[in-house]
Structure formats: structure tokens, C-alpha cells
C-alpha positions as CSV (number, residue, x, y, z in Angstrom):
1,M,5.1,-4.1,11.5
2,R,4.3,-7.2,9.6
3,T,3.3,-6.8,6.0
4,R,2.0,-3.3,5.6
5,T,3.4,0.1,5.2
6,R,4.1,1.8,8.6
7,L,3.3,5.4,9.0
8,L,6.2,7.5,10.2
9,A,6.3,9.1,13.6
10,P,5.4,12.6,14.7
11,L,9.1,13.4,15.1
12,I,9.7,12.9,11.4
13,L,6.5,14.7,10.6
14,A,8.0,17.7,12.4
15,A,11.5,17.3,10.8
16,L,10.3,16.6,7.3
17,P,7.0,18.3,6.4
18,A,4.5,16.1,4.6
19,F,6.0,12.9,5.8
20,V,3.7,10.0,6.5
21,P,3.9,8.4,9.9
22,A,4.5,4.7,9.6
23,L,2.2,1.8,10.5
24,S,3.5,-0.7,12.9
25,Q,2.7,-4.4,13.1
26,A,-0.7,-5.5,12.1
27,Q,-1.2,-8.1,9.5
28,E,-2.6,-6.8,6.2
29,A,-5.9,-8.4,5.6
30,T,-6.9,-10.2,2.5
31,G,-10.3,-10.5,0.9
32,P,-13.0,-7.9,0.7
33,K,-12.7,-4.6,2.6
34,P,-14.8,-4.3,5.8
35,P,-17.7,-1.8,5.8
36,C,-16.5,1.8,5.5
37,G,-17.6,5.3,4.6
38,G,-21.1,6.7,4.9
39,D,-22.5,8.4,8.0
40,F,-19.9,8.3,10.7
41,G,-22.4,7.8,13.5
42,G,-24.1,5.0,11.8
43,W,-20.8,3.3,11.0
44,I,-19.8,3.6,14.7
45,E,-23.0,1.7,15.6
46,E,-21.9,-1.1,13.3
47,V,-18.5,-1.3,14.9
48,K,-20.2,-1.4,18.3
49,A,-22.2,-4.4,17.2
50,E,-19.1,-6.2,16.0
51,A,-17.4,-5.5,19.4
52,A,-20.4,-6.8,21.2
53,A,-20.3,-10.0,19.0
54,M,-16.7,-10.4,20.1
55,G,-17.9,-10.5,23.7
56,H,-17.2,-7.0,25.0
57,A,-19.7,-5.7,27.6
58,P,-22.1,-2.9,26.5
59,E,-20.9,-0.6,29.2
60,T,-17.3,-1.1,28.0
61,I,-18.2,-0.4,24.4
62,N,-20.3,2.7,25.1
63,A,-17.6,4.1,27.4
64,F,-14.9,3.5,24.7
65,F,-16.9,5.3,22.0
66,S,-18.5,8.0,24.1
67,G,-16.4,10.9,22.8
68,V,-15.3,9.5,19.5
69,R,-15.2,11.8,16.4
70,S,-13.8,11.8,13.0
71,D,-10.6,13.9,12.7
72,P,-9.9,15.7,9.4
73,A,-6.3,16.3,10.4
74,V,-5.7,12.5,10.5
75,L,-6.9,12.2,6.9
76,K,-4.7,15.1,5.8
77,A,-1.7,13.5,7.3
78,D,-2.6,10.2,5.7
79,R,-2.6,11.8,2.3
80,A,0.8,13.4,2.7
81,Q,3.4,11.5,0.8
82,G,6.1,14.0,-0.3
83,V,9.0,12.9,1.9
84,F,9.0,9.4,0.4
85,Q,10.3,11.0,-2.9
86,R,13.6,12.0,-1.2
87,D,16.6,9.9,-2.1
88,F,18.6,7.9,0.4
89,V,21.5,10.4,0.8
90,D,19.1,13.3,1.3
91,F,16.8,11.4,3.6
92,S,19.5,9.9,5.8
93,R,21.4,13.2,6.2
94,R,18.2,14.9,7.4
95,L,17.4,12.2,9.9
96,I,20.9,11.4,11.2
97,S,22.7,14.1,13.2
98,E,25.7,14.1,15.6
99,N,23.3,15.1,18.3
100,R,21.0,12.1,17.6
101,I,24.1,9.8,17.6
102,A,25.3,11.3,20.9
103,N,21.9,10.9,22.5
104,G,21.7,7.3,21.2
105,R,25.0,6.4,22.8
106,A,24.0,8.1,26.0
107,N,20.7,6.2,26.1
108,A,22.6,3.0,25.4
109,E,24.6,3.6,28.6
110,T,21.5,4.7,30.6
111,Y,19.6,1.6,29.6
112,D,22.5,-0.8,29.4
113,A,20.9,-3.5,31.5
114,T,17.7,-3.3,29.5
115,F,19.5,-3.7,26.2
116,D,21.4,-6.6,27.7
117,R,18.1,-8.2,28.6
118,I,16.7,-7.6,25.1
119,E,19.8,-9.1,23.4
120,A,19.6,-12.1,25.7
121,D,15.8,-12.7,25.4
122,Y,15.2,-11.7,21.8
123,G,18.6,-11.5,20.0
124,V,18.0,-7.9,18.9
125,P,21.2,-5.7,19.1
126,R,20.9,-2.4,20.9
127,G,21.8,-0.3,17.8
128,V,18.7,-1.6,16.0
129,L,16.3,-0.6,18.7
130,L,18.1,2.7,19.4
131,A,17.7,3.6,15.7
132,F,13.9,2.9,15.7
133,W,13.6,4.7,19.1
134,A,15.4,7.7,17.6
135,F,13.4,7.9,14.4
136,E,10.0,7.2,15.8
137,T,10.0,9.6,18.8
138,D,13.5,11.1,19.3
139,Y,14.0,8.7,22.2
140,G,10.6,9.3,23.6
141,A,10.5,13.1,23.4
142,V,8.0,13.5,20.5
143,Q,5.2,10.8,20.7
144,G,2.4,12.6,18.9
145,D,-0.6,14.5,20.1
146,F,-3.4,12.9,18.0
147,N,-6.2,11.2,20.1
148,T,-5.6,7.5,19.5
149,V,-9.2,6.4,19.4
150,N,-10.2,9.2,17.1
151,A,-7.3,8.5,14.7
152,L,-8.1,4.8,14.5
153,A,-11.8,5.4,14.0
154,T,-11.2,8.0,11.4
155,L,-8.9,5.7,9.4
156,A,-11.1,2.6,9.8
157,H,-14.1,4.7,8.6
158,D,-12.1,6.0,5.6
159,C,-12.3,3.7,2.6
160,R,-8.6,3.8,1.7
161,R,-7.3,1.2,4.1
162,P,-10.1,0.0,6.4
163,E,-8.7,-3.6,6.4
164,L,-5.7,-2.2,8.3
165,F,-7.4,0.0,10.7
166,R,-10.7,-1.6,11.7
167,P,-8.9,-4.5,13.4
168,Q,-6.8,-2.0,15.2
169,L,-9.8,-0.1,16.4
170,L,-11.3,-3.4,17.7
171,A,-8.0,-4.2,19.4
172,A,-8.0,-0.8,21.1
173,I,-11.3,-1.8,22.7
174,E,-9.6,-4.9,24.2
175,L,-6.7,-2.7,25.3
176,Y,-9.1,-0.3,27.0
177,A,-10.9,-3.2,28.7
178,Q,-7.5,-4.3,30.1
179,G,-6.8,-0.8,31.3
180,G,-4.1,-0.1,28.7
181,I,-5.5,3.1,27.2
182,D,-7.9,5.9,28.1
183,P,-10.1,6.8,25.1
184,G,-10.3,10.4,26.2
185,S,-6.7,11.1,26.9
186,T,-4.4,8.6,25.2
187,T,-2.5,10.2,22.3
188,G,0.1,9.2,19.8
189,A,0.8,9.3,16.1
190,W,-1.9,10.1,13.6
191,A,-2.1,6.5,12.5
192,G,-3.0,5.3,16.0
193,E,0.4,4.2,17.2
194,I,1.2,4.7,20.8
195,G,4.4,5.1,22.8
196,Q,8.1,5.6,22.5
197,V,8.6,3.0,19.7
198,Q,5.1,3.6,18.3
199,M,3.1,0.4,18.5
200,L,-0.5,-0.2,17.4
201,P,-3.0,-1.7,19.8
202,E,-2.9,-5.1,18.3
203,D,0.9,-5.1,18.6
204,I,0.7,-4.0,22.2
205,L,-1.7,-6.8,23.0
206,V,0.6,-9.4,21.5
207,N,4.1,-8.0,22.3
208,G,3.7,-5.6,25.2
209,V,6.2,-6.3,28.0
210,D,6.3,-4.9,31.5
211,G,10.0,-4.1,31.5
212,D,10.2,-2.1,34.7
213,G,8.2,-4.5,36.9
214,D,5.5,-2.1,37.9
215,G,2.7,-4.5,36.9
216,R,1.6,-2.8,33.7
217,V,2.7,-2.1,30.2
218,D,3.3,1.6,29.8
219,L,4.8,2.3,26.3
220,K,4.5,6.1,26.7
221,G,6.1,6.7,30.1
222,S,8.4,3.7,30.5
223,A,11.4,3.4,28.1
224,R,12.1,0.0,29.5
225,D,8.6,-1.2,28.7
226,A,8.8,0.3,25.2
227,L,12.2,-1.1,24.3
228,L,11.5,-4.6,25.6
229,S,8.2,-4.6,23.7
230,G,9.9,-3.4,20.5
231,G,12.5,-6.2,20.9
232,K,9.9,-8.8,21.4
233,M,8.0,-7.6,18.3
234,L,11.1,-7.7,16.1
235,S,11.8,-11.2,17.4
236,H,8.2,-12.2,16.6
237,L,8.7,-10.8,13.1
238,G,11.6,-13.1,12.5
239,W,14.8,-11.3,13.7
240,R,17.7,-13.8,13.6
241,A,20.0,-13.5,16.6
242,N,23.8,-13.0,16.1
243,E,23.4,-12.1,12.5
244,P,24.1,-8.8,10.7
245,W,21.4,-6.8,8.9
246,L,23.1,-4.3,6.6
247,Q,26.8,-3.7,5.8
248,E,28.5,-1.1,3.7
249,I,30.5,-2.7,0.9
250,V,32.8,-1.9,-2.0
251,V,31.5,-3.2,-5.3
252,P,33.9,-3.8,-8.3
253,E,33.3,-1.9,-11.6
254,S,33.0,-5.2,-13.3
255,M,29.9,-6.2,-11.4
256,D,26.9,-7.4,-13.4
257,W,24.5,-4.7,-12.2
258,S,21.5,-6.8,-13.1
259,Q,22.4,-9.1,-10.2
260,T,22.0,-6.3,-7.7
261,G,18.7,-5.6,-5.9
262,L,16.8,-7.2,-3.1
263,D,15.1,-9.8,-5.5
264,T,18.6,-11.4,-6.1
265,Q,20.2,-13.3,-3.2
266,K,23.5,-15.2,-3.2
267,P,25.6,-16.6,-0.4
268,V,28.2,-14.2,0.9
269,S,30.9,-16.5,-0.5
270,E,29.6,-15.9,-4.0
271,W,29.6,-12.2,-3.6
272,Q,33.2,-12.4,-2.3
273,A,34.1,-14.4,-5.4
274,L,32.7,-11.6,-7.5
275,G,34.9,-9.1,-5.8
276,V,32.6,-7.6,-3.2
277,T,34.4,-6.6,0.0
278,G,33.4,-4.9,3.2
279,R,34.3,-1.2,3.4
280,S,35.1,-1.7,7.0
281,G,35.4,-5.1,8.6
282,D,34.8,-8.6,7.2
283,L,31.6,-9.7,5.5
284,G,29.1,-11.9,7.2
285,R,29.2,-15.7,7.5
286,A,30.1,-17.3,4.1
287,D,26.8,-19.2,3.8
288,L,24.5,-16.3,4.7
289,P,22.2,-15.3,1.8
290,A,22.6,-11.6,1.0
291,S,21.6,-9.1,-1.7
292,V,23.7,-6.1,-3.0
293,L,21.6,-3.0,-2.4
294,L,22.4,0.1,-4.4
295,P,19.9,2.7,-3.1
296,M,21.1,5.3,-5.6
297,G,22.6,3.2,-8.3
298,K,26.1,1.9,-9.1
299,D,27.8,5.2,-8.4
300,G,26.2,5.8,-5.0
301,P,26.4,4.1,-1.6
302,A,26.5,0.3,-1.7
303,F,25.4,-2.2,1.0
304,L,25.0,-5.9,1.5
305,A,21.6,-6.7,2.8
306,Y,21.3,-9.8,5.0
307,P,18.1,-11.7,6.0
308,N,17.6,-9.5,9.0
309,F,17.3,-6.5,6.7
310,R,14.1,-7.9,5.4
311,V,12.6,-7.8,8.9
312,Y,12.8,-4.0,8.6
313,F,10.2,-4.1,5.9
314,E,7.8,-5.6,8.4
315,W,8.2,-2.3,10.4
316,N,8.1,0.0,7.3
317,Q,7.8,-0.8,3.6
318,S,9.6,2.4,2.5
319,L,13.0,1.4,1.1
320,V,14.6,4.8,1.9
321,Y,13.3,4.6,5.5
322,V,14.4,1.1,6.3
323,T,17.8,1.5,4.6
324,T,18.3,4.7,6.7
325,A,17.2,3.0,9.9
326,A,19.4,0.0,9.3
327,Y,22.4,2.2,8.4
328,F,21.8,4.3,11.5
329,A,21.8,1.1,13.6
330,N,25.3,0.5,12.2
331,R,26.4,4.0,13.0
332,L,25.2,3.7,16.6
333,S,27.3,0.4,16.7
334,G,30.4,2.2,15.6
335,A,30.4,2.0,11.8
336,P,31.8,5.0,9.8
337,V,29.8,7.4,7.7
338,Y,28.9,5.8,4.4
339,D,30.7,6.7,1.2
340,A,28.1,8.7,-0.7
341,G,29.9,8.3,-4.0
342,N,28.8,10.4,-7.0
343,P,25.5,9.1,-8.1
344,A,23.7,10.4,-11.2
345,P,20.9,12.9,-10.3
346,G,17.6,11.3,-9.5
347,L,14.2,12.2,-10.9
348,S,11.9,14.8,-9.5
349,G,8.5,13.8,-8.2
350,E,6.8,14.8,-11.4
351,E,9.4,13.0,-13.5
352,M,9.0,9.8,-11.4
353,V,5.3,9.9,-11.9
354,R,5.9,10.2,-15.7
355,L,8.4,7.3,-15.5
356,Q,5.9,5.1,-13.6
357,E,3.2,5.9,-16.1
358,K,5.5,4.8,-18.9
359,L,6.4,1.6,-17.1
360,Q,2.7,0.9,-16.5
361,A,2.0,1.4,-20.2
362,R,4.7,-1.3,-20.8
363,G,2.8,-3.7,-18.6
364,Y,4.7,-3.4,-15.3
365,D,3.0,-3.3,-11.9
366,V,4.7,-0.5,-10.0
367,G,2.1,-0.1,-7.3
368,G,0.7,3.0,-8.8
369,A,2.1,6.2,-10.3
370,D,2.7,8.0,-7.0
371,G,6.2,9.5,-7.6
372,I,7.8,7.2,-5.0
373,L,10.7,4.9,-5.9
374,G,9.5,1.7,-4.2
375,E,10.8,-1.8,-4.8
376,M,8.3,-2.6,-7.5
377,T,9.3,0.5,-9.5
378,R,13.0,-0.4,-9.0
379,Q,12.4,-3.9,-10.4
380,A,10.7,-2.5,-13.4
381,V,13.4,0.1,-13.9
382,Q,16.1,-2.6,-13.7
383,A,14.2,-4.7,-16.3
384,E,14.0,-1.7,-18.7
385,Q,17.6,-0.8,-18.2
386,Q,18.6,-4.3,-19.2
387,R,16.3,-4.1,-22.3
388,L,17.8,-0.8,-23.4
389,G,21.4,-1.7,-22.8
390,L,21.8,0.7,-19.8
391,P,23.6,-0.2,-16.6
392,A,20.9,-2.3,-14.8
393,D,21.4,-0.8,-11.3
394,A,17.7,0.0,-10.7
395,W,18.4,3.7,-10.3
396,P,16.1,5.7,-12.5
397,T,17.7,8.6,-14.3
398,R,16.7,11.2,-16.9
399,A,18.5,9.1,-19.5
400,L,16.2,6.2,-18.8
401,L,13.1,8.5,-18.8
402,N,14.1,9.9,-22.1
403,A,14.8,6.5,-23.6
404,L,11.3,5.4,-22.7
């Protein structure tokens, strides 16, 4: 969580080939990247020296790194991006099944007292955690089989994002010193996340909770520990108790589409005055700030995104993932299936790359031409739609690509 892209869980890797497991909580560092690359053994010695400077005993450090190795499979998974090119309807239908809904509701009953405690202590509704639990590990069933220390060392040594992973590797040493992991046997996601809700070592140190009272935090074997730790983490990230997160809406055809998107917020009362209504149930409190989210444009599903929805981006920065997770939390809380509408066909991955290249040529920062429709690309699309006199709903179509 916090401010970087999560890496999605082994469950989703299995269900959707080439999906990227998602990174959990650690703060994205600023400033120069830490040392990376070069001879792996020599680099490990540098990390050992840093760990010693932090106060770890030599025997602890040597035991922690005794069997460490670079894992090419981790790098292969890290480079896999294809699933992020799927649109919201396709993505959500692949992840949300009647079986997953039924299992979620059964788990809600099994762990009813735990969810009551989470709601009382952290203000996080059960549907929210159930959705993350389902997507990350299928309620604990698929937690990943990558050696955690090898995964963290591999990604910290790699020069793509060492500022994210070196702190996690050092945090793992502290977790080991506390008896929280075994370097030789602890496994999880390829990005170093551990347990049923997939938390990184730094997250576990800060937010780990002994939910079952056995004197230790076991995020792999104890659902109560995992759920309470996840609830504490969401609270730490800014979850607002007793407030909604995402709600399906009906948007009038007269809407000024340029006012939609996450970068535009208005009080709920203003959206109501513009003709926005809830598809089922009333909208949130009149003074709550909210954004109209159209993940597939004006003719597709429509949602009102409240402040809590932004907390989802601290868990994962993929718009399609967080929208699906937030919607699934609603489904588990009793909401109906969304109205898919009849959106215009989206772009293929290759077409999206071409569009992003054209947008970059016009001076927009879209975060790279990677074929993924992220928020920066959506904002650029919306600006160009306005300039060209097209409906400015941030949904890129072939008409826009051809116009550019």
C-alpha cells in the first residue's frame, strides 16, 4: 500500500496469465536510487554492511543471507504487464464469480466476530477486506510459492525499482530477527508479499496484529491475524469510518463529460443537482466530496467515487484493479450487478501504445507508452477529447486515435 503500484497476487497470476502481482504498503522513496546491479554477491555484501550499520548482529545477518540467490522467475513476473490492458468489464467479470461471492459470504459468517472487531477498531467494513482477501489469495488458498527473501533480494538488486525493494529487504531482516519469517522456508508472492492479504515486511512490522491471541503474528496460517492486520493497514492509510467508497450511479445524458474523472471533485449535493442519482439506494452524505468515475466512458458503467475510494490506490495504483475491488466489496455487501451499458470498443494494446506516443508527442506526461490505460493517460485523453470537440469522458476510442 501507500504510494506505489502493488503487484497482484499469485491467485490472479494463475487466473489471468501475465498479470503483475501487486505491491502492498511501502512508501515510495524519493531522491537517488540506492545501489543496484552488478555482481549479485558483491551487492549482497553491501546490503549486509547496511544492515550491520542499522544495528543487526553479524550472526543474524549471515543467517538471513546464507541461502539467498537471485531468482530469474521473479524478474520474469515483474516484467509481465498484459493483464493491465484489459478493460473494467472484462477484468471484473474474470475476477468476480458466483463461487467467489458465495465463499466470501460464507467467510463473512465464519469470521463474523473478527469482522465486528475490525469494524469497531478500524472502521473498515467487512466487504472491503473480503474483496481484497478474495483477489489476493482466494481467501488464503493461493498465497504464492516464491521464496520471500530471494524475491526481495532479486528485486532490490534489479535496477528497475530498488528504491521500493531495498527497504523491504532490510525490513525482512528485522522481521527475521523478531521470529516473523524463516529465510529458507517463508514463501509468498513474487514481489515479496506474505500471507493471506499479501503484506510486505515493512507493512507487517508496522501493522501486524495478533488476532487470534496466540502471541505471534501469522499472516499465512491465521485468517484472523491477516484480516485484522489488513484492517489496521487500511486505517493507517486513511480509511474513513462510516463512509462509502464506491457507488453505482445513473448519469444524465446532459452531463458535461469534462467534469467526470477522479481529478474533479464536487460535493454529493452538486452532483445531485446535475441529475446524478444512485442506481440502487441513496447517494452518500450531501457534503461528501465525490468524483464521477466512468471506467469505460459515458456509455459504460458509472460510479460515484468517494474519499475512501482513493485509499484503494494506496493498495494498488491500477485503476481497473481498484475499481473492481471496490465494486466487489459492494457486491459482497448486497449491491446488484452493475449495468455494463454499451460502451464503444476500447483500443488494443498496440493501439494504446500508439495513442500514448501521440499524446507524449503533444507534450502530455502519460507515465510511459506501456499500453496501459492509467489515470495519467485518461487525463490526457480527456484533454484531447475536449480540444477536438469529442465527448470528454476519458475513454480512448479509435475515433480519438484517428483524430490524432
